[in-house]
mmJSON file of the N, C-alpha and C atoms, coordinates in Angstrom:
{"data_MODEL":{"atom_site":{
"group_PDB":["ATOM","ATOM","ATOM","ATOM","ATOM","ATOM","ATOM","ATOM","ATOM","ATOM","ATOM","ATOM","ATOM","ATOM","ATOM","ATOM","ATOM","ATOM","ATOM","ATOM","ATOM","ATOM","ATOM","ATOM","ATOM","ATOM","ATOM","ATOM","ATOM","ATOM","ATOM","ATOM","ATOM","ATOM","ATOM","ATOM","ATOM","ATOM","ATOM","ATOM","ATOM","ATOM","ATOM","ATOM","ATOM","ATOM","ATOM","ATOM","ATOM","ATOM","ATOM","ATOM","ATOM","ATOM","ATOM","ATOM","ATOM","ATOM","ATOM","ATOM","ATOM","ATOM","ATOM","ATOM","ATOM","ATOM","ATOM","ATOM","ATOM","ATOM","ATOM","ATOM","ATOM","ATOM","ATOM","ATOM","ATOM","ATOM","ATOM","ATOM","ATOM","ATOM","ATOM","ATOM","ATOM","ATOM","ATOM","ATOM","ATOM","ATOM","ATOM","ATOM","ATOM","ATOM","ATOM","ATOM","ATOM","ATOM","ATOM","ATOM","ATOM","ATOM","ATOM","ATOM","ATOM","ATOM","ATOM","ATOM","ATOM","ATOM","ATOM","ATOM","ATOM","ATOM","ATOM","ATOM","ATOM","ATOM","ATOM","ATOM","ATOM","ATOM","ATOM","ATOM","ATOM","ATOM","ATOM","ATOM","ATOM","ATOM","ATOM","ATOM","ATOM","ATOM","ATOM","ATOM","ATOM","ATOM","ATOM","ATOM","ATOM","ATOM","ATOM","ATOM","ATOM","ATOM","ATOM","ATOM","ATOM","ATOM","ATOM","ATOM","ATOM","ATOM","ATOM","ATOM","ATOM","ATOM","ATOM","ATOM","ATOM","ATOM","ATOM","ATOM","ATOM","ATOM","ATOM","ATOM","ATOM","ATOM","ATOM","ATOM","ATOM","ATOM","ATOM","ATOM","ATOM","ATOM","ATOM","ATOM","ATOM","ATOM","ATOM","ATOM","ATOM","ATOM","ATOM","ATOM","ATOM","ATOM","ATOM","ATOM","ATOM","ATOM","ATOM","ATOM","ATOM","ATOM","ATOM","ATOM","ATOM","ATOM","ATOM","ATOM","ATOM","ATOM","ATOM","ATOM","ATOM","ATOM","ATOM","ATOM","ATOM","ATOM","ATOM","ATOM","ATOM","ATOM","ATOM","ATOM","ATOM","ATOM","ATOM","ATOM","ATOM","ATOM","ATOM","ATOM","ATOM","ATOM","ATOM","ATOM","ATOM","ATOM","ATOM","ATOM","ATOM","ATOM","ATOM","ATOM"],
"id":[1,2,3,4,5,6,7,8,9,10,11,12,13,14,15,16,17,18,19,20,21,22,23,24,25,26,27,28,29,30,31,32,33,34,35,36,37,38,39,40,41,42,43,44,45,46,47,48,49,50,51,52,53,54,55,56,57,58,59,60,61,62,63,64,65,66,67,68,69,70,71,72,73,74,75,76,77,78,79,80,81,82,83,84,85,86,87,88,89,90,91,92,93,94,95,96,97,98,99,100,101,102,103,104,105,106,107,108,109,110,111,112,113,114,115,116,117,118,119,120,121,122,123,124,125,126,127,128,129,130,131,132,133,134,135,136,137,138,139,140,141,142,143,144,145,146,147,148,149,150,151,152,153,154,155,156,157,158,159,160,161,162,163,164,165,166,167,168,169,170,171,172,173,174,175,176,177,178,179,180,181,182,183,184,185,186,187,188,189,190,191,192,193,194,195,196,197,198,199,200,201,202,203,204,205,206,207,208,209,210,211,212,213,214,215,216,217,218,219,220,221,222,223,224,225,226,227,228,229,230,231,232,233,234,235,236,237,238,239,240],
"type_symbol":["N","C","C","N","C","C","N","C","C","N","C","C","N","C","C","N","C","C","N","C","C","N","C","C","N","C","C","N","C","C","N","C","C","N","C","C","N","C","C","N","C","C","N","C","C","N","C","C","N","C","C","N","C","C","N","C","C","N","C","C","N","C","C","N","C","C","N","C","C","N","C","C","N","C","C","N","C","C","N","C","C","N","C","C","N","C","C","N","C","C","N","C","C","N","C","C","N","C","C","N","C","C","N","C","C","N","C","C","N","C","C","N","C","C","N","C","C","N","C","C","N","C","C","N","C","C","N","C","C","N","C","C","N","C","C","N","C","C","N","C","C","N","C","C","N","C","C","N","C","C","N","C","C","N","C","C","N","C","C","N","C","C","N","C","C","N","C","C","N","C","C","N","C","C","N","C","C","N","C","C","N","C","C","N","C","C","N","C","C","N","C","C","N","C","C","N","C","C","N","C","C","N","C","C","N","C","C","N","C","C","N","C","C","N","C","C","N","C","C","N","C","C","N","C","C","N","C","C","N","C","C","N","C","C","N","C","C","N","C","C"],
"label_atom_id":["N","CA","C","N","CA","C","N","CA","C","N","CA","C","N","CA","C","N","CA","C","N","CA","C","N","CA","C","N","CA","C","N","CA","C","N","CA","C","N","CA","C","N","CA","C","N","CA","C","N","CA","C","N","CA","C","N","CA","C","N","CA","C","N","CA","C","N","CA","C","N","CA","C","N","CA","C","N","CA","C","N","CA","C","N","CA","C","N","CA","C","N","CA","C","N","CA","C","N","CA","C","N","CA","C","N","CA","C","N","CA","C","N","CA","C","N","CA","C","N","CA","C","N","CA","C","N","CA","C","N","CA","C","N","CA","C","N","CA","C","N","CA","C","N","CA","C","N","CA","C","N","CA","C","N","CA","C","N","CA","C","N","CA","C","N","CA","C","N","CA","C","N","CA","C","N","CA","C","N","CA","C","N","CA","C","N","CA","C","N","CA","C","N","CA","C","N","CA","C","N","CA","C","N","CA","C","N","CA","C","N","CA","C","N","CA","C","N","CA","C","N","CA","C","N","CA","C","N","CA","C","N","CA","C","N","CA","C","N","CA","C","N","CA","C","N","CA","C","N","CA","C","N","CA","C","N","CA","C","N","CA","C","N","CA","C","N","CA","C","N","CA","C","N","CA","C","N","CA","C"],
"label_alt_id":[null,null,null,null,null,null,null,null,null,null,null,null,null,null,null,null,null,null,null,null,null,null,null,null,null,null,null,null,null,null,null,null,null,null,null,null,null,null,null,null,null,null,null,null,null,null,null,null,null,null,null,null,null,null,null,null,null,null,null,null,null,null,null,null,null,null,null,null,null,null,null,null,null,null,null,null,null,null,null,null,null,null,null,null,null,null,null,null,null,null,null,null,null,null,null,null,null,null,null,null,null,null,null,null,null,null,null,null,null,null,null,null,null,null,null,null,null,null,null,null,null,null,null,null,null,null,null,null,null,null,null,null,null,null,null,null,null,null,null,null,null,null,null,null,null,null,null,null,null,null,null,null,null,null,null,null,null,null,null,null,null,null,null,null,null,null,null,null,null,null,null,null,null,null,null,null,null,null,null,null,null,null,null,null,null,null,null,null,null,null,null,null,null,null,null,null,null,null,null,null,null,null,null,null,null,null,null,null,null,null,null,null,null,null,null,null,null,null,null,null,null,null,null,null,null,null,null,null,null,null,null,null,null,null,null,null,null,null,null,null],
"label_comp_id":["MET","MET","MET","VAL","VAL","VAL","THR","THR","THR","CYS","CYS","CYS","LEU","LEU","LEU","VAL","VAL","VAL","ALA","ALA","ALA","GLY","GLY","GLY","ILE","ILE","ILE","LYS","LYS","LYS","LYS","LYS","LYS","TYR","TYR","TYR","PRO","PRO","PRO","SER","SER","SER","LYS","LYS","LYS","VAL","VAL","VAL","ILE","ILE","ILE","LYS","LYS","LYS","LYS","LYS","LYS","ASP","ASP","ASP","SER","SER","SER","ALA","ALA","ALA","LYS","LYS","LYS","LYS","LYS","LYS","THR","THR","THR","ALA","ALA","ALA","LYS","LYS","LYS","LYS","LYS","LYS","SER","SER","SER","ARG","ARG","ARG","VAL","VAL","VAL","LYS","LYS","LYS","ALA","ALA","ALA","PHE","PHE","PHE","VAL","VAL","VAL","LYS","LYS","LYS","LEU","LEU","LEU","ASP","ASP","ASP","ALA","ALA","ALA","VAL","VAL","VAL","ALA","ALA","ALA","PRO","PRO","PRO","ASP","ASP","ASP","VAL","VAL","VAL","LEU","LEU","LEU","HIS","HIS","HIS","SER","SER","SER","LYS","LYS","LYS","ASP","ASP","ASP","LYS","LYS","LYS","LYS","LYS","LYS","VAL","VAL","VAL","ALA","ALA","ALA","ALA","ALA","ALA","LEU","LEU","LEU","LYS","LYS","LYS","GLU","GLU","GLU","THR","THR","THR","LYS","LYS","LYS","LYS","LYS","LYS","ARG","ARG","ARG","PHE","PHE","PHE","GLU","GLU","GLU","ASP","ASP","ASP","ARG","ARG","ARG","PHE","PHE","PHE","LYS","LYS","LYS","THR","THR","THR","GLY","GLY","GLY","LYS","LYS","LYS","ASN","ASN","ASN","ARG","ARG","ARG","TRP","TRP","TRP","PHE","PHE","PHE","PHE","PHE","PHE","THR","THR","THR","LYS","LYS","LYS","LEU","LEU","LEU","ARG","ARG","ARG","PHE","PHE","PHE"],
"label_asym_id":["A","A","A","A","A","A","A","A","A","A","A","A","A","A","A","A","A","A","A","A","A","A","A","A","A","A","A","A","A","A","A","A","A","A","A","A","A","A","A","A","A","A","A","A","A","A","A","A","A","A","A","A","A","A","A","A","A","A","A","A","A","A","A","A","A","A","A","A","A","A","A","A","A","A","A","A","A","A","A","A","A","A","A","A","A","A","A","A","A","A","A","A","A","A","A","A","A","A","A","A","A","A","A","A","A","A","A","A","A","A","A","A","A","A","A","A","A","A","A","A","A","A","A","A","A","A","A","A","A","A","A","A","A","A","A","A","A","A","A","A","A","A","A","A","A","A","A","A","A","A","A","A","A","A","A","A","A","A","A","A","A","A","A","A","A","A","A","A","A","A","A","A","A","A","A","A","A","A","A","A","A","A","A","A","A","A","A","A","A","A","A","A","A","A","A","A","A","A","A","A","A","A","A","A","A","A","A","A","A","A","A","A","A","A","A","A","A","A","A","A","A","A","A","A","A","A","A","A","A","A","A","A","A","A","A","A","A","A","A","A"],
"label_entity_id":["1","1","1","1","1","1","1","1","1","1","1","1","1","1","1","1","1","1","1","1","1","1","1","1","1","1","1","1","1","1","1","1","1","1","1","1","1","1","1","1","1","1","1","1","1","1","1","1","1","1","1","1","1","1","1","1","1","1","1","1","1","1","1","1","1","1","1","1","1","1","1","1","1","1","1","1","1","1","1","1","1","1","1","1","1","1","1","1","1","1","1","1","1","1","1","1","1","1","1","1","1","1","1","1","1","1","1","1","1","1","1","1","1","1","1","1","1","1","1","1","1","1","1","1","1","1","1","1","1","1","1","1","1","1","1","1","1","1","1","1","1","1","1","1","1","1","1","1","1","1","1","1","1","1","1","1","1","1","1","1","1","1","1","1","1","1","1","1","1","1","1","1","1","1","1","1","1","1","1","1","1","1","1","1","1","1","1","1","1","1","1","1","1","1","1","1","1","1","1","1","1","1","1","1","1","1","1","1","1","1","1","1","1","1","1","1","1","1","1","1","1","1","1","1","1","1","1","1","1","1","1","1","1","1","1","1","1","1","1","1"],
"label_seq_id":[1,1,1,2,2,2,3,3,3,4,4,4,5,5,5,6,6,6,7,7,7,8,8,8,9,9,9,10,10,10,11,11,11,12,12,12,13,13,13,14,14,14,15,15,15,16,16,16,17,17,17,18,18,18,19,19,19,20,20,20,21,21,21,22,22,22,23,23,23,24,24,24,25,25,25,26,26,26,27,27,27,28,28,28,29,29,29,30,30,30,31,31,31,32,32,32,33,33,33,34,34,34,35,35,35,36,36,36,37,37,37,38,38,38,39,39,39,40,40,40,41,41,41,42,42,42,43,43,43,44,44,44,45,45,45,46,46,46,47,47,47,48,48,48,49,49,49,50,50,50,51,51,51,52,52,52,53,53,53,54,54,54,55,55,55,56,56,56,57,57,57,58,58,58,59,59,59,60,60,60,61,61,61,62,62,62,63,63,63,64,64,64,65,65,65,66,66,66,67,67,67,68,68,68,69,69,69,70,70,70,71,71,71,72,72,72,73,73,73,74,74,74,75,75,75,76,76,76,77,77,77,78,78,78,79,79,79,80,80,80],
"pdbx_PDB_ins_code":[null,null,null,null,null,null,null,null,null,null,null,null,null,null,null,null,null,null,null,null,null,null,null,null,null,null,null,null,null,null,null,null,null,null,null,null,null,null,null,null,null,null,null,null,null,null,null,null,null,null,null,null,null,null,null,null,null,null,null,null,null,null,null,null,null,null,null,null,null,null,null,null,null,null,null,null,null,null,null,null,null,null,null,null,null,null,null,null,null,null,null,null,null,null,null,null,null,null,null,null,null,null,null,null,null,null,null,null,null,null,null,null,null,null,null,null,null,null,null,null,null,null,null,null,null,null,null,null,null,null,null,null,null,null,null,null,null,null,null,null,null,null,null,null,null,null,null,null,null,null,null,null,null,null,null,null,null,null,null,null,null,null,null,null,null,null,null,null,null,null,null,null,null,null,null,null,null,null,null,null,null,null,null,null,null,null,null,null,null,null,null,null,null,null,null,null,null,null,null,null,null,null,null,null,null,null,null,null,null,null,null,null,null,null,null,null,null,null,null,null,null,null,null,null,null,null,null,null,null,null,null,null,null,null,null,null,null,null,null,null],
"Cartn_x":[31.963,33.143,34.318,35.077,36.232,37.446,38.15,39.336,40.556,41.6,42.834,43.972,44.591,45.728,47.012,47.905,49.173,50.293,51.136,52.302,53.538,54.551,55.762,56.981,58.106,59.376,59.719,59.899,60.271,61.79,62.499,63.961,64.463,65.235,65.745,66.923,67.185,68.351,69.642,70.687,71.979,72.746,73.787,74.603,75.461,75.47,76.243,77.489,78.633,79.881,80.409,81.355,81.842,82.484,83.21,83.939,83.073,81.799,80.9,80.676,80.589,80.299,78.832,78.478,77.093,76.152,76.599,75.775,75.534,76.59,76.48,75.643,75.776,74.971,73.493,73.181,71.786,71.225,72.038,71.593,71.386,72.284,72.176,71.018,70.565,69.496,68.103,68.029,66.72,65.975,64.668,63.795,62.787,62.581,61.555,60.364,59.203,58.01,57.027,56.09,54.988,53.686,52.61,51.271,50.384,49.643,48.807,47.441,46.413,45.05,44.447,43.782,43.057,41.585,40.715,39.264,38.906,39.217,39.123,37.707,37.267,36.03,36.311,35.319,35.549,36.3,36.187,36.777,38.073,38.564,39.711,41.012,41.83,43.164,43.215,42.121,42.165,42.72,42.67,43.25,44.755,45.489,46.954,47.445,46.789,47.202,47.15,46.063,45.92,46.969,47.242,48.223,49.631,49.986,51.31,51.471,50.428,50.478,50.653,49.956,50.076,51.483,52.058,53.416,54.432,54.308,55.24,55.146,53.941,53.743,54.319,54.089,54.615,56.135,56.733,58.191,58.767,58.131,58.594,58.559,57.476,57.35,58.371,58.588,59.584,60.981,61.332,62.664,62.863,61.84,61.94,62.164,61.454,61.589,62.975,63.51,64.845,65.908,65.761,66.759,66.77,65.629,65.591,66.187,66.297,66.904,65.94,64.659,63.669,63.466,63.343,63.052,63.987,65.271,66.263,65.956,65.369,65.049,64.058,63.221,62.204,62.842,64.036,64.694,65.755,65.778,66.685,65.936,66.61,66.001,65.711,64.537,64.196,64.945,65.55,66.297,65.557,65.16,64.466,65.322],
"Cartn_y":[-95.621,-96.134,-95.195,-94.91,-94.021,-94.837,-94.324,-95.0,-94.13,-94.764,-94.041,-94.694,-93.948,-94.424,-93.903,-94.828,-94.461,-94.842,-93.892,-94.145,-93.74,-94.581,-94.28,-94.918,-94.766,-95.283,-96.563,-97.632,-98.929,-99.038,-98.559,-98.605,-97.216,-96.625,-95.279,-95.279,-94.167,-94.084,-94.109,-94.691,-94.773,-93.465,-93.319,-92.107,-92.145,-91.049,-90.939,-90.115,-90.627,-89.886,-89.435,-88.511,-87.875,-88.86,-89.871,-90.77,-91.877,-91.957,-92.949,-92.662,-93.727,-93.567,-93.191,-92.798,-92.409,-93.589,-94.772,-95.978,-96.282,-96.169,-96.454,-95.379,-94.131,-93.05,-93.277,-93.698,-93.977,-95.115,-96.138,-97.284,-96.896,-96.06,-95.638,-94.663,-94.013,-93.024,-93.633,-94.922,-95.565,-95.554,-95.461,-95.47,-96.592,-97.384,-98.422,-97.924,-97.879,-97.32,-98.416,-98.062,-98.965,-98.193,-98.907,-98.326,-99.243,-98.654,-99.44,-98.769,-99.571,-99.058,-99.523,-98.615,-98.943,-98.666,-99.502,-99.362,-99.263,-100.295,-100.287,-100.587,-99.83,-100.137,-101.336,-102.126,-103.378,-103.252,-102.116,-102.024,-101.211,-100.709,-99.816,-100.603,-100.581,-101.185,-102.658,-103.366,-104.796,-105.586,-105.012,-105.708,-105.469,-106.479,-106.423,-105.304,-105.112,-104.095,-102.693,-102.373,-101.046,-100.815,-101.843,-101.7,-101.504,-102.283,-102.159,-100.778,-100.306,-98.978,-97.893,-98.033,-97.067,-97.092,-98.279,-98.397,-97.744,-97.974,-97.393,-95.865,-95.344,-93.897,-93.279,-93.945,-93.461,-93.462,-94.542,-94.649,-93.54,-93.302,-92.273,-90.894,-90.594,-89.29,-89.111,-90.175,-90.09,-89.892,-90.625,-90.499,-89.122,-88.582,-87.236,-86.2,-86.366,-85.429,-85.533,-86.757,-86.96,-86.329,-86.491,-85.991,-84.469,-83.823,-82.367,-81.767,-82.557,-82.08,-81.396,-81.462,-80.865,-81.766,-81.147,-81.858,-83.04,-82.771,-83.832,-84.614,-83.956,-84.625,-85.764,-85.65,-86.674,-88.01,-87.965,-89.176,-89.694,-89.179,-89.727,-90.738,-91.827,-92.901,-92.408,-92.742,-92.35,-93.212,-92.6,-93.314,-93.194,-94.311,-94.312,-94.985],
"Cartn_z":[72.725,73.391,73.127,74.136,74.026,73.588,72.606,72.095,72.36,72.83,73.11,72.328,71.451,70.671,71.307,71.655,72.28,71.324,70.983,70.136,70.922,70.848,71.598,70.969,71.644,71.146,71.887,71.117,71.691,71.798,70.776,70.764,70.377,71.262,71.054,70.088,69.419,68.54,69.367,68.804,69.479,69.31,70.095,70.019,68.757,68.032,66.79,67.075,66.615,66.795,65.441,65.469,64.246,63.271,63.774,62.882,62.265,62.62,62.023,60.542,59.753,58.328,58.149,56.944,56.658,56.863,56.47,56.619,58.1,58.896,60.321,61.028,60.603,61.168,60.883,59.665,59.305,60.146,60.377,61.169,62.631,63.157,64.553,64.767,63.718,63.831,63.72,63.567,63.439,64.771,64.658,65.82,65.634,66.671,66.607,67.42,66.797,67.43,67.806,68.705,69.008,68.975,68.677,68.664,69.492,70.431,71.327,71.422,71.47,71.605,72.921,73.633,74.85,74.612,75.181,75.026,73.542,72.812,71.361,70.886,69.908,69.205,68.297,67.943,67.209,65.878,65.188,63.853,63.788,64.899,64.889,65.03,64.004,63.967,64.349,64.158,64.44,63.269,62.081,60.94,60.938,60.538,60.519,59.601,58.458,57.495,58.085,58.801,59.393,60.469,61.271,62.348,61.777,60.752,60.13,59.496,58.835,58.222,59.292,60.414,61.503,62.103,62.26,62.792,61.865,60.564,59.596,59.59,59.645,59.652,60.929,62.068,63.34,63.335,62.833,62.767,61.889,60.748,59.821,60.482,61.183,61.837,62.953,63.748,64.819,64.251,63.193,62.592,61.975,61.32,60.749,61.848,62.938,64.056,64.691,64.776,65.334,64.445,63.128,62.187,62.102,62.338,62.312,63.576,64.623,65.859,66.801,66.522,67.41,68.631,69.777,71.028,71.268,71.382,71.594,72.871,73.87,75.126,74.919,73.895,73.641,73.271,72.687,72.211,73.173,74.389,75.394,76.234,76.541,77.306,78.729,79.238,80.592,81.599,82.562,83.597,84.925,85.459,86.753,87.79],
"occupancy":[1.0,1.0,1.0,1.0,1.0,1.0,1.0,1.0,1.0,1.0,1.0,1.0,1.0,1.0,1.0,1.0,1.0,1.0,1.0,1.0,1.0,1.0,1.0,1.0,1.0,1.0,1.0,1.0,1.0,1.0,1.0,1.0,1.0,1.0,1.0,1.0,1.0,1.0,1.0,1.0,1.0,1.0,1.0,1.0,1.0,1.0,1.0,1.0,1.0,1.0,1.0,1.0,1.0,1.0,1.0,1.0,1.0,1.0,1.0,1.0,1.0,1.0,1.0,1.0,1.0,1.0,1.0,1.0,1.0,1.0,1.0,1.0,1.0,1.0,1.0,1.0,1.0,1.0,1.0,1.0,1.0,1.0,1.0,1.0,1.0,1.0,1.0,1.0,1.0,1.0,1.0,1.0,1.0,1.0,1.0,1.0,1.0,1.0,1.0,1.0,1.0,1.0,1.0,1.0,1.0,1.0,1.0,1.0,1.0,1.0,1.0,1.0,1.0,1.0,1.0,1.0,1.0,1.0,1.0,1.0,1.0,1.0,1.0,1.0,1.0,1.0,1.0,1.0,1.0,1.0,1.0,1.0,1.0,1.0,1.0,1.0,1.0,1.0,1.0,1.0,1.0,1.0,1.0,1.0,1.0,1.0,1.0,1.0,1.0,1.0,1.0,1.0,1.0,1.0,1.0,1.0,1.0,1.0,1.0,1.0,1.0,1.0,1.0,1.0,1.0,1.0,1.0,1.0,1.0,1.0,1.0,1.0,1.0,1.0,1.0,1.0,1.0,1.0,1.0,1.0,1.0,1.0,1.0,1.0,1.0,1.0,1.0,1.0,1.0,1.0,1.0,1.0,1.0,1.0,1.0,1.0,1.0,1.0,1.0,1.0,1.0,1.0,1.0,1.0,1.0,1.0,1.0,1.0,1.0,1.0,1.0,1.0,1.0,1.0,1.0,1.0,1.0,1.0,1.0,1.0,1.0,1.0,1.0,1.0,1.0,1.0,1.0,1.0,1.0,1.0,1.0,1.0,1.0,1.0,1.0,1.0,1.0,1.0,1.0,1.0],
"B_iso_or_equiv":[0.0,0.0,0.0,0.0,0.0,0.0,0.0,0.0,0.0,0.0,0.0,0.0,0.0,0.0,0.0,0.0,0.0,0.0,0.0,0.0,0.0,0.0,0.0,0.0,0.0,0.0,0.0,0.0,0.0,0.0,0.0,0.0,0.0,0.0,0.0,0.0,0.0,0.0,0.0,0.0,0.0,0.0,0.0,0.0,0.0,0.0,0.0,0.0,0.0,0.0,0.0,0.0,0.0,0.0,0.0,0.0,0.0,0.0,0.0,0.0,0.0,0.0,0.0,0.0,0.0,0.0,0.0,0.0,0.0,0.0,0.0,0.0,0.0,0.0,0.0,0.0,0.0,0.0,0.0,0.0,0.0,0.0,0.0,0.0,0.0,0.0,0.0,0.0,0.0,0.0,0.0,0.0,0.0,0.0,0.0,0.0,0.0,0.0,0.0,0.0,0.0,0.0,0.0,0.0,0.0,0.0,0.0,0.0,0.0,0.0,0.0,0.0,0.0,0.0,0.0,0.0,0.0,0.0,0.0,0.0,0.0,0.0,0.0,0.0,0.0,0.0,0.0,0.0,0.0,0.0,0.0,0.0,0.0,0.0,0.0,0.0,0.0,0.0,0.0,0.0,0.0,0.0,0.0,0.0,0.0,0.0,0.0,0.0,0.0,0.0,0.0,0.0,0.0,0.0,0.0,0.0,0.0,0.0,0.0,0.0,0.0,0.0,0.0,0.0,0.0,0.0,0.0,0.0,0.0,0.0,0.0,0.0,0.0,0.0,0.0,0.0,0.0,0.0,0.0,0.0,0.0,0.0,0.0,0.0,0.0,0.0,0.0,0.0,0.0,0.0,0.0,0.0,0.0,0.0,0.0,0.0,0.0,0.0,0.0,0.0,0.0,0.0,0.0,0.0,0.0,0.0,0.0,0.0,0.0,0.0,0.0,0.0,0.0,0.0,0.0,0.0,0.0,0.0,0.0,0.0,0.0,0.0,0.0,0.0,0.0,0.0,0.0,0.0,0.0,0.0,0.0,0.0,0.0,0.0,0.0,0.0,0.0,0.0,0.0,0.0],
"pdbx_formal_charge":[null,null,null,null,null,null,null,null,null,null,null,null,null,null,null,null,null,null,null,null,null,null,null,null,null,null,null,null,null,null,null,null,null,null,null,null,null,null,null,null,null,null,null,null,null,null,null,null,null,null,null,null,null,null,null,null,null,null,null,null,null,null,null,null,null,null,null,null,null,null,null,null,null,null,null,null,null,null,null,null,null,null,null,null,null,null,null,null,null,null,null,null,null,null,null,null,null,null,null,null,null,null,null,null,null,null,null,null,null,null,null,null,null,null,null,null,null,null,null,null,null,null,null,null,null,null,null,null,null,null,null,null,null,null,null,null,null,null,null,null,null,null,null,null,null,null,null,null,null,null,null,null,null,null,null,null,null,null,null,null,null,null,null,null,null,null,null,null,null,null,null,null,null,null,null,null,null,null,null,null,null,null,null,null,null,null,null,null,null,null,null,null,null,null,null,null,null,null,null,null,null,null,null,null,null,null,null,null,null,null,null,null,null,null,null,null,null,null,null,null,null,null,null,null,null,null,null,null,null,null,null,null,null,null,null,null,null,null,null,null],
"auth_seq_id":[1,1,1,2,2,2,3,3,3,4,4,4,5,5,5,6,6,6,7,7,7,8,8,8,9,9,9,10,10,10,11,11,11,12,12,12,13,13,13,14,14,14,15,15,15,16,16,16,17,17,17,18,18,18,19,19,19,20,20,20,21,21,21,22,22,22,23,23,23,24,24,24,25,25,25,26,26,26,27,27,27,28,28,28,29,29,29,30,30,30,31,31,31,32,32,32,33,33,33,34,34,34,35,35,35,36,36,36,37,37,37,38,38,38,39,39,39,40,40,40,41,41,41,42,42,42,43,43,43,44,44,44,45,45,45,46,46,46,47,47,47,48,48,48,49,49,49,50,50,50,51,51,51,52,52,52,53,53,53,54,54,54,55,55,55,56,56,56,57,57,57,58,58,58,59,59,59,60,60,60,61,61,61,62,62,62,63,63,63,64,64,64,65,65,65,66,66,66,67,67,67,68,68,68,69,69,69,70,70,70,71,71,71,72,72,72,73,73,73,74,74,74,75,75,75,76,76,76,77,77,77,78,78,78,79,79,79,80,80,80],
"auth_comp_id":["MET","MET","MET","VAL","VAL","VAL","THR","THR","THR","CYS","CYS","CYS","LEU","LEU","LEU","VAL","VAL","VAL","ALA","ALA","ALA","GLY","GLY","GLY","ILE","ILE","ILE","LYS","LYS","LYS","LYS","LYS","LYS","TYR","TYR","TYR","PRO","PRO","PRO","SER","SER","SER","LYS","LYS","LYS","VAL","VAL","VAL","ILE","ILE","ILE","LYS","LYS","LYS","LYS","LYS","LYS","ASP","ASP","ASP","SER","SER","SER","ALA","ALA","ALA","LYS","LYS","LYS","LYS","LYS","LYS","THR","THR","THR","ALA","ALA","ALA","LYS","LYS","LYS","LYS","LYS","LYS","SER","SER","SER","ARG","ARG","ARG","VAL","VAL","VAL","LYS","LYS","LYS","ALA","ALA","ALA","PHE","PHE","PHE","VAL","VAL","VAL","LYS","LYS","LYS","LEU","LEU","LEU","ASP","ASP","ASP","ALA","ALA","ALA","VAL","VAL","VAL","ALA","ALA","ALA","PRO","PRO","PRO","ASP","ASP","ASP","VAL","VAL","VAL","LEU","LEU","LEU","HIS","HIS","HIS","SER","SER","SER","LYS","LYS","LYS","ASP","ASP","ASP","LYS","LYS","LYS","LYS","LYS","LYS","VAL","VAL","VAL","ALA","ALA","ALA","ALA","ALA","ALA","LEU","LEU","LEU","LYS","LYS","LYS","GLU","GLU","GLU","THR","THR","THR","LYS","LYS","LYS","LYS","LYS","LYS","ARG","ARG","ARG","PHE","PHE","PHE","GLU","GLU","GLU","ASP","ASP","ASP","ARG","ARG","ARG","PHE","PHE","PHE","LYS","LYS","LYS","THR","THR","THR","GLY","GLY","GLY","LYS","LYS","LYS","ASN","ASN","ASN","ARG","ARG","ARG","TRP","TRP","TRP","PHE","PHE","PHE","PHE","PHE","PHE","THR","THR","THR","LYS","LYS","LYS","LEU","LEU","LEU","ARG","ARG","ARG","PHE","PHE","PHE"],
"auth_asym_id":["A","A","A","A","A","A","A","A","A","A","A","A","A","A","A","A","A","A","A","A","A","A","A","A","A","A","A","A","A","A","A","A","A","A","A","A","A","A","A","A","A","A","A","A","A","A","A","A","A","A","A","A","A","A","A","A","A","A","A","A","A","A","A","A","A","A","A","A","A","A","A","A","A","A","A","A","A","A","A","A","A","A","A","A","A","A","A","A","A","A","A","A","A","A","A","A","A","A","A","A","A","A","A","A","A","A","A","A","A","A","A","A","A","A","A","A","A","A","A","A","A","A","A","A","A","A","A","A","A","A","A","A","A","A","A","A","A","A","A","A","A","A","A","A","A","A","A","A","A","A","A","A","A","A","A","A","A","A","A","A","A","A","A","A","A","A","A","A","A","A","A","A","A","A","A","A","A","A","A","A","A","A","A","A","A","A","A","A","A","A","A","A","A","A","A","A","A","A","A","A","A","A","A","A","A","A","A","A","A","A","A","A","A","A","A","A","A","A","A","A","A","A","A","A","A","A","A","A","A","A","A","A","A","A","A","A","A","A","A","A"],
"auth_atom_id":["N","CA","C","N","CA","C","N","CA","C","N","CA","C","N","CA","C","N","CA","C","N","CA","C","N","CA","C","N","CA","C","N","CA","C","N","CA","C","N","CA","C","N","CA","C","N","CA","C","N","CA","C","N","CA","C","N","CA","C","N","CA","C","N","CA","C","N","CA","C","N","CA","C","N","CA","C","N","CA","C","N","CA","C","N","CA","C","N","CA","C","N","CA","C","N","CA","C","N","CA","C","N","CA","C","N","CA","C","N","CA","C","N","CA","C","N","CA","C","N","CA","C","N","CA","C","N","CA","C","N","CA","C","N","CA","C","N","CA","C","N","CA","C","N","CA","C","N","CA","C","N","CA","C","N","CA","C","N","CA","C","N","CA","C","N","CA","C","N","CA","C","N","CA","C","N","CA","C","N","CA","C","N","CA","C","N","CA","C","N","CA","C","N","CA","C","N","CA","C","N","CA","C","N","CA","C","N","CA","C","N","CA","C","N","CA","C","N","CA","C","N","CA","C","N","CA","C","N","CA","C","N","CA","C","N","CA","C","N","CA","C","N","CA","C","N","CA","C","N","CA","C","N","CA","C","N","CA","C","N","CA","C","N","CA","C","N","CA","C","N","CA","C","N","CA","C","N","CA","C"],
"pdbx_PDB_model_num":[1,1,1,1,1,1,1,1,1,1,1,1,1,1,1,1,1,1,1,1,1,1,1,1,1,1,1,1,1,1,1,1,1,1,1,1,1,1,1,1,1,1,1,1,1,1,1,1,1,1,1,1,1,1,1,1,1,1,1,1,1,1,1,1,1,1,1,1,1,1,1,1,1,1,1,1,1,1,1,1,1,1,1,1,1,1,1,1,1,1,1,1,1,1,1,1,1,1,1,1,1,1,1,1,1,1,1,1,1,1,1,1,1,1,1,1,1,1,1,1,1,1,1,1,1,1,1,1,1,1,1,1,1,1,1,1,1,1,1,1,1,1,1,1,1,1,1,1,1,1,1,1,1,1,1,1,1,1,1,1,1,1,1,1,1,1,1,1,1,1,1,1,1,1,1,1,1,1,1,1,1,1,1,1,1,1,1,1,1,1,1,1,1,1,1,1,1,1,1,1,1,1,1,1,1,1,1,1,1,1,1,1,1,1,1,1,1,1,1,1,1,1,1,1,1,1,1,1,1,1,1,1,1,1,1,1,1,1,1,1]
}}}
């Protein structure tokens, strides 16, 4: 069975301005991620622990990428 793992951004980071405090900048820089599986094998991410761990890891990677400033276009909301 073919398994497809999709990770993406559920909530984009807000715009940070110069006068924001460090606490407010940290809060605005947060990213909310999602993880979705299609055509799932019976044992892949069906346990709550595995899914939560995958979500935390995905969120951490997205936030690190946002903070380094790589691919700024990736963190802009798509407008249709």
